[in-house]
TINU-476492 format. One record per residue: z, y, x of N, C-alpha, C, O in turn; residue in three letters. Coordinates in Angstrom, 2 decimals, padded with zeros to 5 digits, always signed. Each point is the difference from the previous one (the first is absolute). Layout:
ATOM    n.pz    n.py    n.px   ca.pz   ca.py   ca.px    c.pz    c.py    c.px    o.pz    o.py    o.px residuo
ATOM       Z       Y       X       Z       Y       X       Z       Y       X       Z       Y       X     Ala
...
***
This chain:
ATOM    n.pz    n.py    n.px   ca.pz   ca.py   ca.px    c.pz    c.py    c.px    o.pz    o.py    o.px residuo
ATOM -046.26 -006.99 -009.82 +000.62 -001.61 +000.80 +001.48 +000.81 -000.15 +000.67 -000.75 -000.71     Met
ATOM +000.10 +001.90 +001.04 +001.32 +000.49 +000.12 +000.74 -000.07 -001.63 +001.15 -000.28 -000.33     Thr
ATOM -002.43 +000.69 -000.54 +000.54 -000.36 -001.50 +000.78 -001.49 +000.20 +001.22 -000.05 +000.19     Gly
ATOM -002.02 -001.09 -000.26 +000.35 -001.72 +000.03 +000.94 +000.07 +001.28 +001.12 -000.50 -000.09     Leu
ATOM -001.34 +000.83 +000.74 +001.73 -000.18 +001.41 +001.06 +000.76 -001.03 +000.81 -000.77 -000.51     Ala
ATOM -000.74 +001.76 +000.23 +001.22 +000.74 -000.61 +000.57 -000.36 -001.43 +001.05 +000.39 -000.51     Ser
ATOM -002.25 -001.45 -000.11 +000.39 -000.58 -001.28 +000.37 -001.36 +000.33 +000.38 -000.61 -001.00     Ser
ATOM -000.36 -000.17 +002.21 +000.35 -001.28 +000.83 +001.53 +000.34 +000.08 +000.88 -000.67 -000.53     Ile
ATOM -000.65 +001.90 +001.34 +001.27 +000.37 +000.83 +000.98 +000.02 -001.28 +001.06 -000.60 -000.17     Leu
ATOM -001.92 +001.68 -000.88 +001.11 +000.42 -001.25 +000.46 -001.44 -000.58 +001.21 -000.22 +000.05     Leu
ATOM -001.74 -000.42 -000.41 -000.12 -001.53 -000.65 +001.10 -001.12 +000.58 +000.71 -000.82 -000.57     Leu
ATOM -000.97 +001.26 +002.38 +001.07 -001.10 +000.64 +001.21 +000.77 +000.17 +000.99 -000.64 +000.34     Thr
ATOM -000.82 +002.29 -000.57 +001.32 +000.26 +000.03 +000.57 +000.21 -001.25 +001.11 +000.53 -000.02     Gly
ATOM -001.71 -000.86 -001.13 +000.68 -000.10 -000.87 +000.57 -001.75 -000.35 +001.07 -000.38 -000.48     Cys
ATOM -002.49 -000.57 +001.01 +001.00 -001.37 +000.16 +000.93 +000.07 +000.36 +000.88 -000.26 -000.83     Thr
ATOM -000.50 +000.57 +002.01 +000.75 -000.04 +001.22 +001.47 +000.75 -001.02 +001.04 -000.64 +000.06     Phe
ATOM -001.04 +001.67 -000.74 +000.99 +000.68 -000.83 +000.11 -000.93 -000.87 +001.15 +000.08 -000.43     Leu
ATOM -001.67 -000.87 -000.06 +000.37 -001.07 -001.39 +000.94 -001.06 +000.47 +001.07 -000.35 -000.49     Leu
ATOM -001.81 -000.14 +001.74 +001.04 -001.05 +000.48 +000.81 +000.21 +000.65 +000.41 -000.99 +000.61     Leu
ATOM +000.24 +002.21 -000.35 +001.15 +000.75 +000.70 +000.93 +000.14 -001.53 +001.21 -000.20 +000.11     Ala
ATOM -001.84 +000.57 -001.67 +000.67 +000.01 -000.52 +000.42 -001.58 -000.90 +001.03 -000.24 -000.63     Ala
ATOM -002.04 -000.53 +000.83 +000.35 -001.81 +000.02 +001.51 -000.19 +001.03 +001.17 -000.32 -000.21     Leu
ATOM -001.91 +000.69 +001.28 +001.12 -000.50 +000.84 +001.29 +000.43 -000.36 +000.89 -000.80 +000.30     Gly
ATOM -000.43 +002.11 -001.00 +001.53 +000.23 -000.08 +000.56 -000.74 -001.32 +001.14 -000.08 -000.47     Ile
ATOM -002.29 -000.40 +000.09 +000.36 -000.23 -001.69 +000.13 -001.79 +000.52 +001.01 -000.58 -000.40     Val
ATOM -001.77 -000.05 +001.06 +000.42 -001.29 +000.01 +000.61 -000.39 +001.38 +000.21 -001.21 +000.07     Arg
ATOM +000.04 +001.75 +000.77 +000.94 -000.34 +000.99 +001.22 -000.36 -000.08 +000.48 +000.35 -001.07     Met
ATOM +000.53 -001.12 +002.02 +001.15 -000.50 -000.83 +001.42 +000.93 +000.60 +001.12 -000.20 -000.48     Pro
ATOM -001.33 +001.14 +001.48 +000.94 +000.76 +000.38 -000.53 +001.46 +000.78 -001.08 +000.15 +000.57     Asp
ATOM +002.08 +000.82 -000.73 -000.55 +001.39 +000.50 -000.67 -000.20 +001.18 -001.09 +000.54 +000.21     Leu
ATOM +001.82 -001.51 +000.88 -000.41 +000.03 +001.18 -001.90 -000.22 +000.44 -000.73 +000.65 +000.75     Tyr
ATOM +000.40 -002.15 -001.83 -001.32 +000.00 +000.24 -001.19 +000.64 -000.97 -001.22 -000.03 +000.14     Ile
ATOM +002.30 +000.82 -001.51 -001.04 +000.98 -000.44 -000.05 +001.18 +001.06 -001.18 +000.10 +000.34     Arg
ATOM +001.75 +000.60 +000.15 +000.05 +000.58 +000.95 -001.21 +000.29 +001.33 -000.67 +000.97 +000.37     Met
ATOM +000.82 -002.33 +000.06 -001.00 -000.27 +000.74 -001.26 -000.32 -000.29 -000.91 +000.20 +000.80     Ser
ATOM +000.70 -000.85 -002.26 -001.35 -000.03 -000.72 -001.09 +001.01 -000.48 -001.24 +000.00 -000.02     Ser
ATOM +002.52 +001.12 -000.48 -000.19 +001.41 -000.43 -000.72 +000.63 +001.15 -001.23 +000.02 +000.11     Ser
ATOM +002.03 +000.45 +000.68 -000.16 +000.87 +000.85 -000.99 -000.21 +001.24 -000.18 +000.85 +000.87     Ser
ATOM -000.47 -002.16 -000.92 -000.99 -000.28 +000.57 -001.37 +000.09 -000.80 -001.08 +000.28 +000.50     Lys
ATOM +001.32 -000.57 -001.84 -001.20 +000.35 -000.94 -000.12 +001.01 -000.32 -001.19 +000.16 -000.29     Ala
ATOM +002.19 +001.40 +000.05 -000.51 +001.38 -000.11 -000.51 +000.49 +000.95 -000.89 +000.84 -000.15     Val
ATOM +001.37 -001.27 +001.52 -000.39 +000.66 +001.29 -001.61 -000.11 -000.43 -000.76 +000.92 -000.27     Thr
ATOM +000.50 -002.45 +000.29 -001.60 -000.26 -000.01 -000.71 +000.89 -000.91 -001.00 +000.69 +000.20     Leu
ATOM +001.93 -000.87 -001.49 -000.93 +000.59 -001.38 -000.20 +001.19 -000.04 -000.91 +000.50 -000.66     Gly
ATOM +001.86 +000.23 +001.46 +000.04 +001.22 -000.26 -001.21 +000.93 +001.50 -000.90 +000.84 -000.08     Ala
ATOM +001.47 -001.51 +001.14 -001.39 +000.20 +001.30 -001.46 -000.11 -000.77 -000.89 +000.84 +000.15     Gly
ATOM +000.73 -002.14 -001.12 -001.29 -000.20 -000.58 -000.45 +000.88 -000.77 -001.16 +000.39 +000.13     Cys
ATOM +002.15 +000.23 -001.32 -000.32 +001.04 -000.63 -000.30 +001.37 +000.58 -000.83 +000.77 -000.49     Leu
ATOM +001.54 -000.53 +001.53 +000.04 +001.25 +000.92 -001.34 -000.48 +000.88 -000.73 +000.99 +000.06     Ala
ATOM +000.44 -001.50 +000.25 -001.40 -000.28 +000.98 -001.22 +000.12 -001.18 -001.03 +000.62 +000.27     Val
ATOM +001.20 -001.20 -001.49 -001.08 -000.06 -001.11 +000.12 +001.64 -000.65 -001.02 +000.58 -000.39     Gly
ATOM +002.17 -000.05 +000.34 -000.80 +001.25 -000.48 -000.16 +001.13 +000.97 -000.27 +001.06 -000.57     Leu
ATOM +000.36 -000.99 +001.89 -000.36 +000.23 +000.83 -001.82 -000.16 +000.17 -000.61 +001.05 +000.18     Ala
ATOM -000.07 -002.15 -000.22 -000.84 +000.11 +000.20 -000.93 +000.09 -001.28 -001.22 +000.14 +000.03     Leu
ATOM +002.14 -000.26 -001.35 -000.77 +000.51 -001.46 -000.25 +001.92 +000.26 -001.07 +000.61 +000.05     His
ATOM +002.42 -000.12 +000.06 -000.33 +001.42 +000.16 -000.52 +000.26 +001.15 -000.20 +001.22 -000.03     Met
ATOM -000.16 -001.64 +001.08 -000.89 +000.78 +001.33 +000.22 +001.23 -000.10 -000.71 +000.83 -000.57     Asn
ATOM +001.90 -000.61 +001.22 +000.64 +001.55 +000.04 +001.07 -000.12 +000.61 +000.90 -000.64 -000.54     Asp
ATOM -000.66 +001.32 +002.08 +000.85 +000.44 +001.04 +001.58 -000.41 -000.21 +000.78 -000.77 +000.56     Ala
ATOM -000.68 +002.04 -002.13 +001.37 -000.06 +000.10 +000.31 -001.38 -000.77 +000.96 -000.54 +000.55     Gly
ATOM -001.40 -000.16 -001.52 +000.23 -001.05 -000.40 +000.50 -000.75 +001.02 +001.17 -000.36 +000.16     Val
ATOM -002.45 +000.06 +000.75 +000.18 -001.17 +001.07 +001.58 +000.63 +000.99 +000.93 -000.75 +000.31     Thr
ATOM -000.95 +001.66 -000.10 +001.14 +000.30 +000.76 +001.23 -000.46 -000.43 +000.78 -000.59 +000.75     Thr
ATOM -000.51 +000.88 -002.24 +001.06 -000.30 -000.77 -000.16 -001.20 -000.30 +000.99 -000.45 -000.58     Arg
ATOM -001.93 -000.39 +000.74 -000.10 -001.51 -000.58 +000.98 -000.83 +001.59 +000.77 -000.96 -000.07     Ser
ATOM -001.08 +001.55 +001.06 -000.04 -000.52 +001.67 +001.54 +000.24 -000.13 +000.74 -000.98 -000.06     Ile
ATOM -000.26 +002.21 +000.02 +001.56 -000.11 -000.13 +000.48 -000.44 -000.94 +001.19 -000.31 +000.16     Leu
ATOM -001.75 +000.06 -001.46 +000.94 -000.92 -000.73 -000.17 -001.63 +000.41 +000.83 -000.80 -000.43     Leu
ATOM -001.89 +000.38 +001.26 +000.25 -001.34 +000.54 +001.05 +000.07 +001.05 +000.86 -000.87 +000.17     Ile
ATOM -001.00 +002.22 +000.70 +001.07 -000.43 +001.33 +001.63 -000.24 -000.77 +000.75 -000.88 +000.42     Leu
ATOM -000.40 +001.76 -001.53 +001.02 +000.28 -000.36 +000.16 -001.42 -000.57 +001.12 -000.45 +000.22     Leu
ATOM -001.87 -000.32 -000.85 +000.18 -001.24 -000.96 +000.49 -001.25 +001.15 +000.77 -000.96 -000.03     Phe
ATOM -001.77 +001.63 +001.10 +000.55 -001.32 +001.02 +000.98 +000.14 +000.86 +000.39 -000.98 +000.63     Leu
ATOM +000.27 +002.42 -000.42 +001.19 +000.27 +000.72 +001.11 -000.13 -001.15 +000.55 -001.09 +000.12     Leu
ATOM -000.09 +001.75 -001.09 +000.97 -000.15 -000.98 +000.17 -001.45 -000.42 +001.08 -000.51 +000.32     Lys
ATOM -001.92 -000.21 -000.97 -000.30 -001.15 -000.88 +000.94 -000.86 +000.47 +001.02 -000.15 -000.68     Ala
ATOM -001.21 -000.68 +002.11 +001.02 -000.97 +000.46 +001.16 +000.45 +000.60 +000.86 -000.87 +000.17     Pro
ATOM -000.51 +002.38 +000.32 +001.36 +000.44 +000.00 +000.76 +000.20 -001.15 +001.20 -000.21 +000.15     Val
ATOM -001.56 +000.53 -001.17 +000.60 +000.00 -001.48 +000.33 -001.24 -000.51 +001.14 -000.11 -000.44     Ala
ATOM -001.95 -000.95 +000.37 -000.10 -001.39 -000.06 +001.74 -000.91 +000.68 +000.98 -000.64 -000.38     Ala
ATOM -001.61 +001.21 +001.55 +000.76 -000.38 +001.18 +001.90 +000.28 -000.13 +000.94 -000.75 +000.27     His
ATOM -001.02 +002.28 -000.87 +001.20 +000.59 -000.33 +000.39 -000.39 -001.37 +001.22 -000.08 -000.10     Met
ATOM -001.82 -000.19 -000.93 +000.46 -000.69 -001.04 +000.68 -001.22 +000.07 +001.15 -000.25 -000.38     Leu
ATOM -002.10 -000.61 +001.00 +000.33 -001.56 +000.21 +001.24 -000.18 +000.52 +000.87 -000.78 -000.39     Gly
ATOM -000.81 +001.97 +001.80 +001.89 +000.08 +000.43 +000.87 +000.40 -000.59 +000.97 -000.76 -000.03     Arg
ATOM -000.86 +001.88 -000.59 +000.85 +000.10 -000.93 -000.04 -000.86 -001.00 +001.10 +000.05 -000.53     Ser
ATOM -001.90 -000.96 -000.11 +000.40 -000.56 -000.96 +000.97 -001.46 +000.15 +000.88 -000.50 -000.70     Ala
ATOM -001.72 +000.03 +002.33 +000.35 -000.89 +000.31 +001.82 +000.35 +000.44 +000.80 -000.79 -000.49     Tyr
ATOM -000.28 +001.84 +001.31 +001.25 +000.35 +000.05 +000.80 +000.53 -001.27 +001.14 +000.44 +000.13     Leu
ATOM -001.60 -000.49 -001.00 +000.85 +000.47 -001.18 +000.23 -001.33 -000.62 +000.84 -000.05 -000.90     Thr
ATOM -001.45 -001.00 +001.25 +000.07 -001.41 -000.32 -000.60 -000.61 -001.08 +000.51 -000.90 -000.66     Gly
ATOM -001.72 +001.43 +000.46 -001.07 -000.33 -001.15 -000.43 -001.25 +000.52 -000.58 -000.07 +001.09     Leu
ATOM +000.91 -001.32 -002.07 -000.46 -001.07 +000.62 -001.28 -000.51 +000.52 -000.89 +000.62 -000.58     Pro
ATOM +000.42 -001.40 +001.33 -001.31 -000.85 +000.03 -000.59 -000.91 -000.64 +000.65 -000.99 -000.30     Leu
ATOM -001.66 +001.06 +000.04 -000.74 -001.15 -000.76 +000.90 -001.37 +000.20 +000.23 -000.39 +001.14     Trp
ATOM +000.20 -000.22 -002.11 +000.71 -001.56 +000.03 -001.06 -000.84 +001.32 +000.60 -000.59 +000.90     Glu
ATOM -001.75 +000.59 -000.88 -000.95 -000.79 +000.84 -000.04 +000.28 +001.19 -000.35 -000.77 +000.90     Ala
ATOM +000.82 +002.18 -000.73 +000.00 +000.14 +001.58 +000.72 -000.53 +001.08 +001.23 -000.05 +000.14     Thr
ATOM -002.05 -000.33 +000.55 +000.63 -001.04 +001.16 +000.69 +000.65 +001.09 +000.96 -000.48 +000.60     Thr
ATOM -001.39 +001.37 -000.42 +000.06 +001.10 +001.49 +000.55 +000.99 -000.38 -000.54 +000.70 -000.86     Ile
ATOM +001.93 -000.33 +001.45 +000.27 +001.42 -000.14 +000.26 +000.59 +001.44 +000.93 -000.33 +000.73     Asp
ATOM -001.98 +001.32 -000.43 +000.33 -000.09 +001.63 +000.95 +001.07 +000.42 +000.67 +000.03 +001.03     Glu
ATOM -000.72 +000.74 -001.87 +001.18 +001.19 +000.09 +001.42 -000.77 +000.38 +000.72 +000.15 +000.99     Val
ATOM -000.61 -000.82 -001.86 +001.67 -000.88 +000.10 -000.15 -001.23 +001.22 +000.95 -000.64 +000.46     Thr
ATOM -002.20 +000.51 -000.10 +000.10 -001.14 +001.13 -000.34 +000.85 +001.62 +000.09 -000.47 +001.14     Ala
ATOM -000.40 +001.54 -001.50 -000.06 +001.20 +001.35 +001.54 +000.58 +000.18 +000.41 +000.35 +001.11     Arg
ATOM +000.34 -000.30 -002.19 +001.24 +000.57 +000.16 +000.90 -001.28 +000.43 +000.84 +000.29 +000.85     Ala
ATOM -000.86 -001.71 -001.28 +000.67 -000.86 +000.24 -000.30 -000.69 +001.22 +000.74 -000.85 +000.51     Glu
ATOM -002.16 +001.35 +000.07 -000.08 -000.80 +001.54 -000.49 +001.21 +000.74 -001.20 -000.20 +000.20     Asn
ATOM +001.51 +001.25 +000.26 -000.88 +001.20 +000.72 -000.46 -000.56 +001.32 +000.36 -000.94 +000.70     Pro
ATOM -001.62 +002.19 -000.58 -000.67 -000.61 +000.75 +000.76 +000.59 +001.35 +000.85 +000.90 +000.04     Pro
ATOM -001.45 -001.70 +001.12 +000.79 -000.17 +001.65 -000.76 +001.25 -000.21 -000.88 +000.39 -000.76     Glu
ATOM +002.07 +000.41 +002.43 -000.68 +001.25 +000.65 -000.69 -000.64 +000.93 +000.22 -001.06 +000.57     Pro
ATOM -001.50 +002.19 -000.45 -000.93 -000.29 +000.96 +000.08 +000.63 +001.60 -000.02 +001.20 +000.30     Arg
ATOM +000.08 -001.86 +000.23 +000.04 +000.25 +001.56 +001.24 +000.17 +000.50 +000.62 -000.97 -000.44     Gly
ATOM +000.19 +001.70 +001.19 +001.18 -000.52 +000.72 +000.63 +001.68 +000.19 -000.55 +000.94 +000.57     Glu
ATOM +001.96 -000.96 -001.30 +000.47 +000.76 +000.00 +000.16 +001.19 +001.16 -000.11 -000.36 +001.17     Pro
ATOM +000.34 +001.60 -001.42 +000.07 +001.08 +000.99 +001.12 -000.35 +000.86 +001.08 -000.26 -000.53     Pro
ATOM -001.22 +000.22 +001.85 +001.24 -000.37 +000.72 +000.92 +001.25 +000.36 -000.39 +001.02 +000.55     Ala
ATOM +001.76 -001.32 -000.98 +001.12 +000.70 +000.19 +000.88 -000.58 +000.83 +000.51 -001.12 -000.01     Thr
ATOM -000.37 +002.39 +000.99 +001.09 -000.30 +001.01 +001.27 +000.55 -000.27 +000.37 +001.10 -000.40     Ala
ATOM +000.55 -002.72 +000.90 +001.71 +000.08 -000.55 +000.32 +001.27 +001.03 +000.78 +000.86 -000.41     Ala
ATOM -001.38 -000.73 +001.77 +001.16 +000.95 +000.87 -001.50 +000.96 +000.34 -001.19 -000.29 +000.08     Asp
ATOM +001.94 +001.49 +000.04 -001.16 +001.17 +000.12 -000.76 +000.01 +001.23 -001.14 +000.43 +000.20     Pro
ATOM +002.09 -001.07 +000.70 -000.54 +000.13 +001.15 -001.21 -001.07 +000.55 -000.45 +000.13 +001.14     Thr
ATOM +000.03 -001.07 -001.95 -000.71 -001.18 -000.06 -001.59 +000.29 +000.11 -000.94 -000.51 +000.59     Glu
ATOM +001.17 +001.78 -001.61 -001.54 +000.80 +000.02 -000.66 +000.58 +001.32 +000.49 +000.81 +000.79     Ile
ATOM -001.59 -001.38 -000.76 -000.73 +000.54 +001.67 -000.14 +001.83 -000.29 -000.42 +000.56 -001.01     Asp
ATOM +000.87 -000.04 +002.08 -000.47 +001.49 -000.66 -001.19 +000.43 +000.89 -000.14 -000.38 +001.16     Pro
ATOM -000.85 +001.33 -001.93 -001.14 +000.31 +000.28 -000.54 -000.10 +001.23 +000.89 +000.38 +000.76     Pro
ATOM -001.80 -000.66 -000.15 -000.35 +000.40 +001.11 -000.92 +001.06 +000.44 -001.19 +000.03 -000.30     Thr
ATOM +001.99 +001.10 +001.24 -000.70 +001.08 -000.13 -001.32 +000.17 +000.83 -000.05 -000.49 +001.13     Pro
ATOM -001.02 +001.15 -001.65 -001.44 -000.05 +000.32 -000.19 +000.12 +001.87 +000.67 +000.74 +000.72     Pro
ATOM -001.40 -001.39 -000.40 -000.24 +000.19 +001.56 -000.82 +000.89 +000.32 -001.12 -000.02 -000.51     Gln
ATOM +001.41 +000.84 +001.26 -001.22 +001.49 +000.25 -000.65 -000.49 +001.74 -000.83 +000.71 +000.56     Ser
***
């Protein structure tokens, strides 16, 4: 039974990795390529790691597989975000069919501050002194 499950997971992982490669080739700009590839590679590598852990049935391999999955889940989104941000800040153009540029829209219309600003007294005597504790 574990042989069938590991085979299915390994094939699923290879399929997702193939889809990630196709996404890199077929998508129109860097930002969409990174989005599709980082998600598919994370899922594909996770399926491969779980399939390998099931196939090997060893505590050491399982531990390394779990660590590999955690590293992919932690590092892939951060790396894709940083690459996309640096590409945007250096002026790499968006795809011509992109209709919304949220970074520019946010810079033009900054969000309103939340809550009341802290009260500042113009005259230091306006601030009430603390009352001493009653005994």
